[in-house]
C-alpha positions as a Markdown table, in Angstrom:
| # | Residue | x | y | z |
|---|---|---|---|---|
| 1 | Met | -16.3 | -7.2 | -13.4 |
| 2 | Gln | -18.9 | -6.1 | -16.1 |
| 3 | Gln | -21.7 | -9.1 | -15.4 |
| 4 | Ala | -23.0 | -10.8 | -12.3 |
| 5 | Val | -22.1 | -14.7 | -12.0 |
| 6 | Gly | -25.7 | -16.2 | -12.2 |
| 7 | Ala | -28.2 | -15.7 | -15.1 |
| 8 | Ala | -32.1 | -15.8 | -14.8 |
| 9 | Thr | -34.5 | -18.2 | -16.7 |
| 10 | Pro | -37.2 | -16.8 | -19.1 |
| 11 | Ala | -40.0 | -17.4 | -16.3 |
| 12 | Gly | -37.4 | -15.2 | -13.7 |
| 13 | Ser | -36.4 | -17.6 | -11.7 |
| 14 | Val | -32.5 | -17.6 | -11.3 |
| 15 | Leu | -30.7 | -20.4 | -12.1 |
| 16 | Ala | -28.3 | -21.8 | -9.3 |
| 17 | Leu | -24.7 | -20.3 | -9.4 |
| 18 | Pro | -21.7 | -22.5 | -10.0 |
| 19 | Pro | -19.8 | -23.4 | -6.9 |
| 20 | Ala | -17.2 | -20.8 | -4.9 |
| 21 | Gly | -14.0 | -19.8 | -7.4 |
| 22 | Thr | -15.7 | -21.1 | -10.5 |
| 23 | Thr | -15.6 | -17.4 | -12.3 |
| 24 | Phe | -13.5 | -14.2 | -11.2 |
| 25 | Gly | -12.4 | -10.4 | -12.6 |
| 26 | Val | -10.3 | -8.0 | -11.8 |
| 27 | Glu | -10.7 | -4.4 | -11.3 |
| 28 | Glu | -8.0 | -2.1 | -11.7 |
| 29 | Glu | -7.6 | 2.0 | -11.0 |
| 30 | Phe | -4.9 | 4.0 | -12.4 |
| 31 | His | -3.4 | 7.4 | -12.0 |
| 32 | Leu | -3.7 | 9.7 | -14.9 |
| 33 | Val | -0.1 | 11.8 | -15.9 |
| 34 | Asp | 1.3 | 13.7 | -18.2 |
| 35 | Pro | 3.4 | 12.3 | -21.1 |
| 36 | Ala | 6.6 | 14.2 | -20.7 |
| 37 | Ser | 6.8 | 15.6 | -17.2 |
| 38 | Tyr | 4.8 | 12.4 | -15.8 |
| 39 | Arg | 3.2 | 14.6 | -13.3 |
| 40 | Leu | -0.4 | 13.8 | -12.2 |
| 41 | Thr | -2.5 | 15.2 | -14.6 |
| 42 | Arg | -6.3 | 16.4 | -14.2 |
| 43 | Ser | -8.6 | 14.8 | -17.2 |
| 44 | Pro | -12.0 | 16.4 | -16.7 |
| 45 | Ala | -12.9 | 15.9 | -19.9 |
| 46 | Leu | -12.0 | 12.0 | -19.7 |
| 47 | Ala | -13.7 | 11.5 | -16.4 |
| 48 | Glu | -16.8 | 13.2 | -18.4 |
| 49 | Ala | -16.6 | 10.9 | -21.1 |
| 50 | Val | -16.5 | 7.9 | -19.1 |
| 51 | Leu | -19.2 | 9.0 | -17.0 |
| 52 | Arg | -21.2 | 9.1 | -20.4 |
| 53 | Gly | -19.9 | 5.6 | -21.3 |
| 54 | Glu | -18.1 | 7.1 | -24.6 |
| 55 | Ser | -14.7 | 6.2 | -23.9 |
| 56 | Gly | -14.9 | 2.2 | -23.7 |
| 57 | Arg | -17.2 | -0.5 | -21.8 |
| 58 | His | -14.5 | -1.4 | -19.4 |
| 59 | Leu | -13.5 | 2.0 | -18.0 |
| 60 | His | -15.0 | 3.8 | -15.0 |
| 61 | Ala | -14.7 | 7.1 | -13.7 |
| 62 | Glu | -13.4 | 7.3 | -10.4 |
| 63 | Ile | -13.3 | 9.8 | -7.1 |
| 64 | Thr | -10.9 | 12.0 | -8.8 |
| 65 | Thr | -10.1 | 13.5 | -12.5 |
| 66 | Thr | -6.7 | 12.1 | -12.4 |
| 67 | Gln | -7.5 | 8.5 | -11.8 |
| 68 | Leu | -9.3 | 5.9 | -14.1 |
| 69 | Glu | -10.8 | 2.3 | -13.6 |
| 70 | Ser | -10.7 | -0.6 | -15.5 |
| 71 | Ala | -12.9 | -3.5 | -15.1 |
| 72 | Ser | -12.9 | -7.1 | -16.5 |
| 73 | Asp | -15.4 | -9.2 | -17.9 |
| 74 | Val | -16.2 | -12.3 | -15.8 |
| 75 | Cys | -13.4 | -14.9 | -16.5 |
| 76 | Thr | -13.1 | -18.7 | -16.0 |
| 77 | Thr | -9.3 | -19.7 | -16.5 |
| 78 | Leu | -6.2 | -17.7 | -16.0 |
| 79 | Ser | -5.2 | -17.6 | -19.8 |
| 80 | Glu | -9.0 | -15.6 | -20.3 |
| 81 | Leu | -8.2 | -13.4 | -17.7 |
| 82 | Arg | -4.5 | -12.0 | -18.7 |
| 83 | Ala | -6.3 | -11.6 | -22.1 |
| 84 | Glu | -9.2 | -9.5 | -20.8 |
| 85 | Leu | -6.4 | -7.4 | -18.5 |
| 86 | Val | -4.5 | -6.8 | -22.0 |
| 87 | Thr | -7.8 | -5.7 | -23.3 |
| 88 | Thr | -8.9 | -3.4 | -20.4 |
| 89 | Arg | -5.5 | -1.6 | -20.0 |
| 90 | Ala | -5.1 | -1.3 | -23.5 |
| 91 | Glu | -8.7 | 0.6 | -23.4 |
| 92 | Ala | -7.3 | 2.6 | -20.4 |
| 93 | Ala | -4.3 | 3.7 | -22.1 |
| 94 | Gly | -6.0 | 4.3 | -25.2 |
| 95 | Ala | -8.6 | 6.4 | -23.8 |
| 96 | Ala | -5.7 | 8.3 | -21.5 |
| 97 | Ala | -4.1 | 8.8 | -24.9 |
| 98 | Arg | -6.9 | 10.5 | -26.6 |
| 99 | Ala | -7.4 | 13.3 | -23.8 |
| 100 | Gly | -3.5 | 14.0 | -23.8 |
| 101 | Val | -2.5 | 11.7 | -20.9 |
| 102 | Arg | -0.9 | 8.5 | -19.9 |
| 103 | Ile | -2.1 | 5.8 | -17.6 |
| 104 | Leu | 0.1 | 4.8 | -14.5 |
| 105 | Ala | -0.5 | 2.1 | -13.0 |
| 106 | Ala | 1.0 | 2.0 | -9.4 |
| 107 | Ser | -1.0 | 2.6 | -5.8 |
| 108 | Thr | 0.6 | 6.2 | -5.3 |
| 109 | His | 1.7 | 8.6 | -7.8 |
| 110 | Pro | 6.0 | 8.6 | -6.8 |
| 111 | Phe | 6.0 | 12.7 | -6.0 |
| 112 | Asp | 3.0 | 14.4 | -6.9 |
| 113 | Ser | 0.4 | 14.7 | -4.3 |
| 114 | Trp | -3.3 | 15.1 | -3.4 |
| 115 | Gln | -3.3 | 18.7 | -4.1 |
| 116 | Gln | -2.8 | 18.3 | -7.5 |
| 117 | Gln | -6.8 | 16.5 | -7.9 |
| 118 | Asp | -10.1 | 17.3 | -8.4 |
| 119 | Ile | -13.4 | 15.7 | -7.6 |
| 120 | Thr | -15.1 | 14.3 | -10.1 |
| 121 | Pro | -18.4 | 16.2 | -10.4 |
| 122 | Ala | -20.5 | 12.8 | -10.1 |
| 123 | Pro | -23.2 | 12.7 | -7.3 |
| 124 | Arg | -21.5 | 9.7 | -5.5 |
| 125 | Tyr | -18.2 | 11.2 | -5.2 |
| 126 | Gln | -19.4 | 14.3 | -3.8 |
| 127 | Ala | -21.9 | 12.3 | -1.1 |
| 128 | Met | -18.4 | 10.9 | -0.4 |
| 129 | Val | -17.0 | 14.3 | 0.4 |
| 130 | Asp | -19.9 | 15.6 | 1.9 |
| 131 | Arg | -19.6 | 12.0 | 4.4 |
| 132 | Trp | -15.9 | 11.7 | 5.3 |
| 133 | Ala | -14.6 | 15.6 | 4.2 |
| 134 | Gly | -10.8 | 14.9 | 3.7 |
| 135 | Leu | -10.6 | 11.9 | 3.7 |
| 136 | Ala | -12.3 | 11.5 | 0.5 |
| 137 | Met | -10.6 | 14.9 | -0.6 |
| 138 | Gln | -7.1 | 13.1 | -0.2 |
| 139 | Gln | -7.7 | 9.9 | -2.0 |
| 140 | Asp | -4.8 | 10.0 | -3.9 |
| 141 | Ile | -4.1 | 6.1 | -4.0 |
| 142 | Cys | -5.1 | 3.5 | -6.3 |
| 143 | Gly | -5.9 | -0.1 | -5.6 |
| 144 | Cys | -6.4 | -3.7 | -7.5 |
| 145 | His | -9.7 | -5.3 | -6.4 |
| 146 | Val | -10.3 | -9.5 | -7.5 |
| 147 | His | -13.9 | -10.7 | -7.5 |
| 148 | Val | -14.2 | -14.5 | -6.9 |
| 149 | Gly | -17.8 | -16.0 | -7.7 |
| 150 | Val | -19.4 | -17.4 | -5.0 |
| 151 | Pro | -22.8 | -19.2 | -4.7 |
| 152 | Asp | -24.6 | -17.3 | -1.8 |
| 153 | Leu | -23.7 | -14.8 | 0.9 |
| 154 | Glu | -23.6 | -17.8 | 3.5 |
| 155 | Thr | -20.7 | -19.0 | 1.4 |
| 156 | Ala | -18.7 | -15.5 | 1.1 |
| 157 | Val | -18.7 | -15.1 | 4.6 |
| 158 | Ala | -17.8 | -18.0 | 5.8 |
| 159 | Val | -15.1 | -17.8 | 3.2 |
| 160 | Met | -14.3 | -14.3 | 4.2 |
| 161 | Asp | -13.7 | -15.6 | 8.0 |
| 162 | Arg | -11.3 | -18.1 | 6.9 |
| 163 | Ala | -9.7 | -16.0 | 4.6 |
| 164 | Arg | -8.1 | -13.3 | 6.6 |
| 165 | Pro | -4.8 | -14.8 | 7.7 |
| 166 | Tyr | -4.1 | -15.0 | 4.3 |
| 167 | Leu | -4.1 | -11.5 | 3.4 |
| 168 | Pro | -0.7 | -10.2 | 5.0 |
| 169 | Val | 1.3 | -12.7 | 2.8 |
| 170 | Leu | -0.9 | -11.8 | -0.8 |
| 171 | Leu | -0.5 | -7.8 | 0.3 |
| 172 | Ala | 3.2 | -8.4 | 0.3 |
| 173 | Met | 3.5 | -9.6 | -3.0 |
| 174 | Thr | 1.8 | -6.5 | -4.1 |
| 175 | Gly | 3.5 | -3.8 | -3.2 |
| 176 | Ser | 3.8 | -0.8 | -5.3 |
| 177 | Ser | 3.3 | 2.3 | -3.0 |
| 178 | Pro | 7.1 | 3.0 | -2.0 |
| 179 | Phe | 6.5 | 6.8 | -2.6 |
| 180 | His | 4.3 | 9.4 | -1.4 |
| 181 | Asp | 4.5 | 13.1 | -1.8 |
| 182 | Gly | 8.1 | 12.7 | -2.8 |
| 183 | Val | 9.4 | 10.9 | 0.2 |
| 184 | Asp | 10.4 | 7.5 | 0.2 |
| 185 | Thr | 8.3 | 6.3 | 3.2 |
| 186 | Gly | 10.1 | 3.1 | 3.6 |
| 187 | His | 7.0 | 0.9 | 3.1 |
| 188 | Asp | 6.6 | -1.4 | 0.2 |
| 189 | Ser | 2.7 | -0.6 | 0.3 |
| 190 | Tyr | 2.3 | 2.9 | 1.6 |
| 191 | Arg | -1.4 | 3.1 | 0.1 |
| 192 | Thr | -2.2 | 0.3 | 3.0 |
| 193 | Met | -1.0 | 2.8 | 5.8 |
| 194 | Trp | -2.4 | 6.0 | 3.9 |
| 195 | Trp | -6.2 | 4.4 | 3.2 |
| 196 | Ser | -6.0 | 3.1 | 7.3 |
| 197 | Arg | -7.5 | 6.3 | 8.1 |
| 198 | Trp | -10.6 | 5.7 | 6.9 |
| 199 | Pro | -13.1 | 4.1 | 9.4 |
| 200 | Thr | -14.2 | 1.0 | 7.4 |
| 201 | Thr | -10.7 | 0.0 | 6.5 |
| 202 | Gly | -8.4 | -2.8 | 7.4 |
| 203 | Pro | -9.1 | -6.8 | 7.5 |
| 204 | Pro | -12.7 | -7.6 | 8.6 |
| 205 | Glu | -13.5 | -8.9 | 12.0 |
| 206 | Tyr | -15.1 | -12.5 | 12.6 |
| 207 | Leu | -18.8 | -12.3 | 11.8 |
| 208 | Gly | -19.5 | -16.1 | 11.7 |
| 209 | Ser | -22.8 | -15.9 | 9.4 |
| 210 | Ala | -24.7 | -14.0 | 6.9 |
| 211 | Glu | -27.5 | -12.7 | 9.2 |
| 212 | Arg | -24.6 | -11.0 | 11.3 |
| 213 | Phe | -22.8 | -9.5 | 8.4 |
| 214 | Gln | -25.9 | -7.8 | 7.7 |
| 215 | Glu | -26.2 | -6.7 | 11.0 |
| 216 | Val | -23.0 | -5.0 | 10.9 |
| 217 | Val | -24.0 | -3.5 | 7.6 |
| 218 | Ala | -27.4 | -2.0 | 9.4 |
| 219 | Gly | -25.4 | -0.7 | 12.3 |
| 220 | Leu | -22.8 | 1.2 | 10.3 |
| 221 | Val | -25.6 | 2.6 | 8.2 |
| 222 | Ala | -27.2 | 3.8 | 11.1 |
| 223 | Ser | -23.9 | 5.3 | 12.6 |
| 224 | Gly | -23.9 | 7.4 | 9.5 |
| 225 | Val | -20.3 | 6.1 | 8.8 |
| 226 | Val | -21.6 | 4.3 | 5.4 |
| 227 | Ala | -24.5 | 4.7 | 3.2 |
| 228 | Asp | -24.5 | 1.2 | 2.4 |
| 229 | Ser | -22.6 | -1.7 | 1.9 |
| 230 | Ser | -20.8 | -0.3 | -1.5 |
| 231 | His | -19.3 | 1.6 | 1.4 |
| 232 | Leu | -17.5 | -1.0 | 3.4 |
| 233 | Tyr | -13.8 | -0.8 | 2.4 |
| 234 | Trp | -12.3 | -3.6 | 4.4 |
| 235 | Asp | -9.6 | -5.9 | 3.0 |
| 236 | Leu | -12.2 | -8.5 | 1.4 |
| 237 | Arg | -15.9 | -8.2 | 1.2 |
| 238 | Pro | -19.3 | -9.5 | -0.1 |
| 239 | Ser | -19.6 | -7.4 | -3.0 |
| 240 | Ser | -22.6 | -5.2 | -2.9 |
| 241 | His | -23.8 | -5.6 | -6.3 |
| 242 | Leu | -22.6 | -9.1 | -7.7 |
| 243 | Pro | -22.4 | -12.5 | -6.2 |
| 244 | Thr | -18.8 | -12.0 | -5.6 |
| 245 | Leu | -16.4 | -12.3 | -2.2 |
| 246 | Glu | -13.6 | -8.9 | -3.3 |
| 247 | Phe | -10.8 | -9.2 | -2.2 |
| 248 | Arg | -9.9 | -5.4 | -1.9 |
| 249 | Leu | -6.3 | -5.4 | -0.7 |
| 250 | Ala | -3.7 | -5.3 | -3.1 |
| 251 | Asp | -1.6 | -2.5 | -4.8 |
| 252 | Val | -2.1 | -2.0 | -8.3 |
| 253 | Cys | 0.0 | -4.2 | -10.1 |
| 254 | Thr | 2.7 | -2.6 | -12.4 |
| 255 | Glu | 2.6 | -5.6 | -14.3 |
| 256 | Val | 0.4 | -7.7 | -16.0 |
| 257 | Asp | 2.1 | -11.1 | -14.4 |
| 258 | Asp | 1.4 | -10.1 | -11.1 |
| 259 | Val | -2.1 | -9.3 | -11.4 |
| 260 | Val | -2.5 | -12.5 | -13.1 |
| 261 | Leu | -0.6 | -13.9 | -10.0 |
| 262 | His | -2.5 | -11.9 | -7.4 |
| 263 | Ala | -6.3 | -13.2 | -9.1 |
| 264 | Ala | -4.8 | -16.5 | -9.0 |
| 265 | Leu | -3.9 | -17.5 | -5.8 |
| 266 | Val | -6.9 | -15.6 | -4.5 |
| 267 | Arg | -9.2 | -17.6 | -6.3 |
| 268 | Ser | -7.4 | -21.0 | -5.5 |
| 269 | Leu | -7.6 | -19.9 | -1.9 |
| 270 | Val | -11.3 | -19.3 | -2.2 |
| 271 | Arg | -11.7 | -22.4 | -3.8 |
| 272 | Val | -9.8 | -24.2 | -0.8 |
| 273 | Leu | -11.3 | -22.7 | 1.8 |
| 274 | Ala | -15.0 | -23.0 | 0.3 |
| 275 | Gly | -14.0 | -26.5 | 0.7 |
| 276 | Arg | -13.1 | -26.4 | 4.3 |
| 277 | Val | -16.6 | -24.7 | 4.9 |
| 278 | Glu | -18.2 | -27.6 | 3.1 |
| 279 | Gly | -16.2 | -30.1 | 5.3 |
| 280 | Ser | -17.2 | -28.4 | 8.6 |
| 281 | His | -13.5 | -27.6 | 9.4 |
| 282 | Pro | -13.2 | -25.1 | 12.5 |
| 283 | Cys | -12.5 | -21.3 | 11.6 |
| 284 | Pro | -9.3 | -19.8 | 12.9 |
| 285 | Gln | -9.9 | -16.5 | 14.8 |
| 286 | Pro | -6.6 | -14.9 | 15.4 |
| 287 | Arg | -7.1 | -11.6 | 17.5 |
| 288 | Pro | -7.7 | -8.2 | 15.4 |
| 289 | Glu | -4.7 | -6.8 | 16.8 |
| 290 | Leu | -2.7 | -9.5 | 15.4 |
| 291 | Leu | -4.1 | -9.7 | 12.2 |
| 292 | Arg | -3.3 | -5.8 | 11.8 |
| 293 | Ala | 0.3 | -6.3 | 13.1 |
| 294 | Ala | 0.7 | -8.8 | 10.4 |
| 295 | Arg | -1.2 | -6.4 | 7.5 |
| 296 | Trp | 1.7 | -3.5 | 9.3 |
| 297 | Arg | 4.6 | -5.9 | 8.6 |
| 298 | Ala | 3.3 | -6.9 | 4.9 |
| 299 | Ala | 3.1 | -3.6 | 3.9 |
| 300 | Arg | 6.3 | -2.4 | 5.5 |
| 301 | His | 8.7 | -4.8 | 4.4 |
| 302 | Gly | 7.0 | -6.6 | 1.2 |
| 303 | Leu | 8.9 | -9.6 | 0.1 |
| 304 | Asp | 12.3 | -8.5 | 1.4 |
| 305 | Gly | 12.0 | -9.3 | 5.2 |
| 306 | Glu | 10.1 | -10.9 | 7.7 |
| 307 | Leu | 6.1 | -11.1 | 7.6 |
| 308 | Phe | 4.2 | -12.3 | 11.1 |
| 309 | Asp | 2.2 | -14.8 | 10.9 |
| 310 | Pro | -0.6 | -14.4 | 13.4 |
| 311 | Leu | -1.9 | -18.1 | 13.9 |
| 312 | Gln | 1.3 | -19.4 | 14.6 |
| 313 | Cys | 2.8 | -15.7 | 16.1 |
| 314 | Glu | 6.2 | -16.2 | 14.6 |
| 315 | Leu | 7.9 | -14.4 | 12.1 |
| 316 | Val | 8.6 | -15.8 | 9.0 |
| 317 | Pro | 11.0 | -14.8 | 6.1 |
| 318 | Ala | 8.6 | -13.7 | 3.3 |
| 319 | Arg | 9.2 | -16.0 | 0.2 |
| 320 | Val | 9.0 | -19.0 | 2.8 |
| 321 | Ala | 5.7 | -17.2 | 3.7 |
| 322 | Val | 5.0 | -17.3 | -0.3 |
| 323 | Arg | 6.2 | -21.0 | -0.6 |
| 324 | Arg | 4.1 | -21.9 | 2.6 |
| 325 | Leu | 1.1 | -20.4 | 0.9 |
| 326 | Leu | 1.9 | -22.3 | -2.4 |
| 327 | Val | 1.9 | -25.6 | -1.0 |
| 328 | Glu | -1.0 | -25.2 | 1.0 |
| 329 | Leu | -3.0 | -24.1 | -2.4 |
| 330 | Gln | -1.0 | -27.4 | -4.4 |
| 331 | Asp | -3.8 | -29.7 | -4.6 |
| 332 | Asp | -6.5 | -27.3 | -5.8 |
| 333 | Leu | -3.8 | -25.3 | -8.2 |
| 334 | Arg | -2.9 | -28.9 | -10.1 |
| 335 | Asp | -6.6 | -30.0 | -10.1 |
| 336 | His | -7.4 | -26.9 | -11.9 |
| 337 | Asp | -4.2 | -27.3 | -14.1 |
| 338 | Glu | -2.8 | -23.8 | -12.7 |
| 339 | Trp | -0.3 | -24.9 | -10.8 |
| 340 | Ala | 3.2 | -24.5 | -13.1 |
| 341 | Val | 2.2 | -21.4 | -14.3 |
| 342 | Val | 1.8 | -20.1 | -10.5 |
| 343 | Val | 5.0 | -21.4 | -9.7 |
| 344 | Glu | 6.7 | -19.5 | -13.0 |
| 345 | Leu | 5.1 | -16.1 | -11.9 |
| 346 | Val | 6.0 | -16.4 | -8.5 |
| 347 | Glu | 9.3 | -17.2 | -9.5 |
| 348 | Arg | 9.4 | -14.2 | -11.9 |
| 349 | Leu | 8.2 | -11.9 | -8.8 |
| 350 | Phe | 11.2 | -13.1 | -6.9 |
| 351 | Glu | 13.8 | -12.6 | -9.2 |
| 352 | Arg | 12.6 | -9.1 | -10.6 |
| 353 | Gly | 11.1 | -8.1 | -6.8 |
| 354 | Thr | 7.8 | -6.2 | -6.7 |
| 355 | Ser | 7.2 | -3.2 | -8.2 |
| 356 | Ala | 8.2 | -0.8 | -4.9 |
| 357 | Ser | 11.4 | -2.4 | -5.0 |
| 358 | Arg | 12.1 | -1.9 | -8.6 |
| 359 | Gln | 10.9 | 1.7 | -8.1 |
| 360 | Arg | 13.2 | 2.2 | -5.0 |
| 361 | Arg | 16.5 | 0.7 | -7.6 |
| 362 | Thr | 15.3 | 3.6 | -10.4 |
| 363 | Trp | 15.4 | 6.0 | -7.3 |
| 364 | Leu | 18.9 | 5.1 | -6.1 |
| 365 | Arg | 20.2 | 4.6 | -9.6 |
| 366 | Thr | 19.3 | 7.8 | -11.1 |
| 367 | Gly | 17.6 | 10.1 | -8.3 |
| 368 | Asp | 15.2 | 11.4 | -10.8 |
| 369 | Trp | 11.6 | 11.1 | -9.9 |
| 370 | Arg | 10.4 | 11.4 | -13.5 |
| 371 | Glu | 12.7 | 8.5 | -14.6 |
| 372 | Val | 10.5 | 6.4 | -11.6 |
| 373 | Ala | 7.5 | 7.1 | -12.6 |
| 374 | Ala | 8.3 | 6.8 | -16.5 |
| 375 | Arg | 9.4 | 3.3 | -15.4 |
| 376 | Ile | 6.1 | 2.5 | -14.2 |
| 377 | Val | 4.1 | 3.6 | -17.0 |
| 378 | Arg | 6.2 | 1.8 | -19.5 |
| 379 | Glu | 6.1 | -1.3 | -17.0 |
| 380 | Gly | 2.1 | -0.9 | -17.1 |
| 381 | Thr | 1.6 | -0.1 | -20.7 |
| 382 | Ala | 3.7 | -3.2 | -21.9 |
| 383 | Leu | 1.0 | -5.4 | -22.8 |
| 384 | Glu | 2.2 | -8.4 | -24.7 |
| 385 | Ser | 0.1 | -11.1 | -23.7 |
| 386 | Gly | 2.0 | -14.6 | -22.4 |
């Protein structure tokens, strides 16, 4: 997101921030590929131009020169977010084209690997390599992050605590990384598995208060594992630089429709859970082992198998789990005039499947890795707003 949710008065005091879930925005990361071979392609010139702010105000460099990030402005409606995503993807595609490459909107490249990458020459990224060594050098995955506005850190932590059981079904709807290094991994989201090697990834444990969150961050800094809270790579976290709760669990959604759907569900969930905080509803505290198991099943099966409900300790068909989530969010989505849009987007997703399932269908039909990558590029840059 490109701007903070709150604003300062001329006297310097900070205006009260709006209720949780009033605003939201999306960050997307893309691979860069050759327009003919669709191989992963280094573009140091594009990375340097982005670092200098010359390629568009929504664009940011990433850890490697084979990646590019876009960030929307702050939005308040689904239609506004869709328009922003069309704009930011077009900006990214245009900057890539000027550098002689194209953007590939999926969390893994189907057949190339981290060995085709170089680290972006910027102090932050070199510091990451110094701290995490091979983990940083092998960072050949991309993600989609949704920021949802919250009024304060206490609200962010309380909602984060309550959101943890819902993360697996949200992940299952976004899988776009079935292939890695030219191998079918058997997962819808192999990115989730690859990312899990890092020391600060996965579902956060229950915290209970903003004070406890700050204590945990201080402890991790003291350990040397992180430099600050911007290096917390949990599936969701309070943002280190914006008044938002940041959901980081999703694969890159190849189609804009699926980004809008994911962001809509995430924001509605924040509004609903913030209401439960205000109503002093008890916070579920499933065991971390169960949350990790649920996360793994979502990454493994996506929408084509069964998901594990960490609260009921039962397996549920993935599409039933999605419909249960819709029922839970229905009143909120209706109150905000978003229900019809969200239901339509869910049905479209059910009809065509996740990006991971579409990639597999292309591979099984053609046996051609280039065709798999080409389809991702086409779908990810089909930017008609609708």
